[in-house]
LOMIZA-381232 format. One record per residue (C-alpha): z, x, y; residue in three letters. Coordinates in nm, 2 decimals. Each point is the difference from the previous one (the first is absolute). Layout:
residues N
     c3     c1     c2 res
      Z      X      Y ALA
...
end
This chain:
residues 224
     c3     c1     c2 res
   0.00   0.00  -0.02 MET
  -0.09   0.16   0.37 PRO
   0.27   0.02   0.24 PRO
   0.11  -0.21   0.24 ILE
  -0.19   0.02   0.35 ARG
   0.29   0.01   0.26 VAL
  -0.05   0.01   0.40 MET
   0.28   0.07   0.22 LEU
   0.05  -0.10   0.37 VAL
   0.31   0.14   0.20 GLU
  -0.03   0.13   0.32 ASP
   0.30   0.22  -0.06 ASP
  -0.09   0.38  -0.12 PRO
   0.34   0.05  -0.20 PRO
   0.01  -0.34  -0.15 THR
  -0.43   0.01  -0.06 ARG
   0.09   0.30  -0.19 LYS
   0.31  -0.09  -0.22 ARG
  -0.21  -0.33  -0.12 LEU
  -0.34   0.22  -0.04 SER
   0.25   0.23  -0.22 HIS
   0.11  -0.28  -0.19 ALA
  -0.33  -0.14  -0.07 ILE
  -0.20   0.34  -0.11 GLU
   0.31   0.05  -0.24 GLN
   0.00  -0.26  -0.23 HIS
  -0.32   0.01  -0.26 GLU
  -0.10  -0.36   0.03 GLN
  -0.06  -0.02   0.40 LEU
  -0.26   0.20   0.18 SER
   0.05   0.05   0.40 LEU
  -0.36  -0.08   0.12 ILE
   0.08  -0.02   0.41 ALA
   0.33   0.06   0.22 SER
  -0.08  -0.09   0.29 VAL
   0.23  -0.01   0.28 GLY
  -0.10  -0.32   0.21 ASN
  -0.25  -0.36   0.00 CYS
  -0.32   0.20   0.10 LYS
   0.00   0.26  -0.27 GLN
   0.12  -0.25  -0.20 ALA
  -0.27  -0.23   0.09 LEU
  -0.30   0.23  -0.06 ALA
   0.10   0.08  -0.33 GLN
  -0.03  -0.33  -0.07 PHE
  -0.35  -0.01   0.09 GLU
   0.00   0.30  -0.32 GLN
   0.17  -0.17  -0.26 ALA
   0.30  -0.25   0.02 TYR
   0.27   0.14  -0.25 PRO
   0.16  -0.15  -0.35 ASP
   0.35   0.03   0.19 VAL
   0.02  -0.02   0.44 LEU
   0.33   0.13   0.02 LEU
   0.07  -0.03   0.43 THR
   0.26   0.03   0.28 ASP
   0.02  -0.31   0.24 ILE
   0.07   0.17   0.33 GLY
  -0.30   0.18   0.08 LEU
  -0.10   0.25   0.35 PRO
  -0.32  -0.24   0.02 ASP
   0.11  -0.35  -0.19 GLY
   0.19  -0.12  -0.26 THR
  -0.01   0.00  -0.38 GLY
  -0.05  -0.34   0.02 ILE
  -0.38   0.04   0.07 ASP
  -0.04   0.23  -0.21 LEU
   0.13  -0.25  -0.30 ILE
  -0.21  -0.27   0.11 LYS
  -0.27   0.22   0.00 ASN
   0.04   0.14  -0.35 ALA
   0.11  -0.37  -0.13 HIS
  -0.31  -0.16   0.14 GLN
  -0.25   0.29  -0.07 HIS
   0.12   0.08  -0.31 SER
   0.11  -0.26  -0.30 ALA
   0.09   0.36  -0.25 SER
   0.19   0.19   0.27 THR
   0.39  -0.06  -0.01 GLU
   0.22   0.05   0.28 ILE
   0.36   0.11   0.03 MET
   0.19   0.07   0.34 VAL
   0.24   0.28   0.08 ILE
   0.15  -0.02   0.30 THR
   0.34   0.03   0.18 ILE
  -0.06  -0.36   0.10 PHE
   0.23  -0.23  -0.22 ALA
   0.03  -0.28   0.28 ASP
  -0.14  -0.34  -0.16 GLU
  -0.28  -0.08   0.25 LYS
  -0.16   0.35  -0.08 ASN
   0.08  -0.10  -0.40 VAL
  -0.11  -0.37   0.03 MET
  -0.35   0.15   0.20 ASN
  -0.08   0.30  -0.25 ALA
   0.04  -0.23  -0.33 LEU
  -0.21  -0.31   0.21 GLU
  -0.26   0.24   0.08 ALA
  -0.05   0.10  -0.37 GLY
   0.25   0.27  -0.12 ALA
   0.15  -0.04  -0.27 THR
   0.24   0.29  -0.04 GLY
   0.24   0.08   0.28 TYR
   0.18   0.34   0.01 LEU
   0.29   0.17   0.24 LEU
  -0.06   0.40   0.09 LYS
   0.36   0.04  -0.13 ASP
  -0.10  -0.06  -0.37 ALA
  -0.06   0.37  -0.27 THR
  -0.32   0.15  -0.03 ASN
  -0.01  -0.13  -0.40 GLU
   0.09  -0.34   0.10 SER
  -0.30  -0.03   0.22 ILE
  -0.26   0.14  -0.21 ALA
   0.18  -0.26  -0.26 ASP
  -0.06  -0.25   0.21 SER
  -0.38   0.04   0.06 VAL
  -0.05   0.02  -0.36 LEU
   0.20  -0.35  -0.03 GLN
  -0.14  -0.14   0.27 LEU
  -0.39   0.10  -0.16 VAL
   0.19  -0.18  -0.30 ALA
   0.00  -0.31   0.16 GLY
   0.39   0.03   0.15 HIS
   0.13   0.01   0.34 SER
   0.23   0.23   0.04 PRO
   0.21  -0.07   0.30 LEU
   0.31   0.16   0.13 SER
   0.34  -0.16  -0.04 PRO
   0.03  -0.09   0.40 ALA
  -0.34  -0.10  -0.07 ILE
   0.03  -0.23  -0.23 ALA
   0.28  -0.17   0.14 ARG
  -0.22  -0.10   0.30 HIS
  -0.25  -0.14  -0.25 VAL
   0.24  -0.22  -0.17 LEU
   0.18  -0.10   0.29 LYS
  -0.32  -0.11   0.13 ARG
  -0.07  -0.21  -0.37 PHE
   0.29  -0.12  -0.07 SER
   0.12  -0.19   0.26 ILE
  -0.08  -0.38  -0.12 PRO
  -0.33  -0.15   0.23 LEU
   0.04  -0.36   0.05 PRO
  -0.26  -0.19  -0.22 GLU
  -0.36   0.01   0.25 VAL
  -0.18  -0.29  -0.10 PRO
  -0.39   0.08  -0.16 ILE
  -0.22  -0.11   0.24 ILE
  -0.23  -0.28  -0.08 PRO
  -0.32   0.10  -0.05 GLY
   0.03   0.38  -0.09 VAL
  -0.08   0.08  -0.39 GLU
   0.30   0.17  -0.19 VAL
  -0.13   0.29  -0.22 PRO
   0.08  -0.01  -0.32 ASN
   0.28   0.16  -0.07 ILE
   0.12   0.04  -0.44 THR
   0.32  -0.05  -0.09 THR
   0.00   0.40  -0.10 ARG
  -0.12   0.08   0.41 GLU
   0.25  -0.25   0.12 LYS
   0.30   0.22  -0.16 LEU
  -0.12   0.30   0.10 VAL
  -0.08  -0.11   0.36 LEU
   0.38  -0.11  -0.03 GLU
   0.10   0.38  -0.14 TYR
  -0.24   0.10   0.26 ILE
   0.19  -0.15   0.24 ALA
   0.37   0.08  -0.10 LYS
  -0.16   0.37   0.09 GLY
   0.02   0.11  -0.36 PHE
  -0.28   0.28  -0.10 SER
  -0.27  -0.08  -0.26 TYR
   0.21   0.17  -0.24 LYS
   0.32  -0.18   0.07 GLU
  -0.23  -0.32  -0.05 THR
  -0.18   0.10  -0.32 ALA
   0.36   0.13  -0.15 SER
   0.14  -0.37   0.11 VAL
  -0.31  -0.18  -0.10 MET
  -0.05   0.20  -0.35 GLY
  -0.39   0.08   0.10 ASN
  -0.13   0.38   0.08 SER
  -0.02   0.15   0.32 VAL
  -0.37  -0.03   0.00 HIS
   0.09  -0.37  -0.09 THR
   0.15  -0.04   0.29 ILE
  -0.24   0.16   0.22 THR
  -0.26  -0.19  -0.11 SER
   0.19  -0.31   0.09 HIS
   0.04   0.14   0.32 ALA
  -0.35   0.11   0.09 LYS
  -0.11  -0.39  -0.11 LYS
   0.25  -0.19   0.25 ILE
  -0.12   0.24   0.30 TYR
  -0.34  -0.09  -0.11 ARG
   0.04  -0.40  -0.04 LYS
   0.21   0.02   0.35 LEU
  -0.20   0.24   0.21 SER
   0.26   0.22   0.04 VAL
   0.05   0.37   0.04 LYS
   0.36   0.07  -0.04 SER
   0.33  -0.11  -0.14 ARG
   0.17  -0.13   0.31 SER
  -0.37  -0.17   0.07 GLU
   0.01  -0.15  -0.38 ALA
   0.39  -0.16   0.05 VAL
  -0.06  -0.15   0.33 PHE
  -0.31  -0.17  -0.07 GLU
   0.15  -0.11  -0.36 ALA
   0.26  -0.17   0.18 VAL
  -0.23  -0.13   0.31 GLN
  -0.17  -0.17  -0.34 LEU
   0.31  -0.11  -0.13 GLY
  -0.05   0.14  -0.30 ILE
   0.29   0.25   0.01 ILE
   0.33  -0.10   0.16 HIS
   0.22   0.30   0.12 LEU
   0.34  -0.18  -0.08 GLY
  -0.10  -0.06  -0.36 GLU
   0.14   0.23  -0.34 ASP
  -0.22   0.06  -0.19 THR
   0.25   0.17  -0.31 THR
end
């Protein structure tokens, strides 16, 4: 199997060097680009999109959110993970809604960063503990039932897909969902892809939002 091609976007030289080293020293990863701003990143995108985009949010000439949106819109195969010092809820949710499926803080160890990249490609959503709390807080607050708007067609979500949606809404990873449901991670990933397609969304948060809006799931329900 060829190594996973990783592109790093980080403006602080010492941090970029540390993160680059974390990627380069892992035999399953290949660092194809290491740049310090949005302009350089977009120039690299014109040549080829990576398997994994690892980006900071605060950049000198823009925001990593725009890079996430670009990669998410133009390369369906690119997995995206944020690595930053910004742990506030606004940045977290903006990144996830833009298309990121992983979010790490820069205090993560080199080994955990490399492992998180592998987990991302395997279909998981690596989150630093502080970030996971934001996501759980956002999705665990019961919302009032939203009536289905007349004339709006509700996608045909199967019983299994609905259950996957409910676990995603509770913050479960694909691996955790697979364990609870007694399925393989591959099966859960397949369910998730079908859900995204049916709901016409590109991220977990969008899938949960749309499912609640359409009355498919209710966040106050218990799935156990």
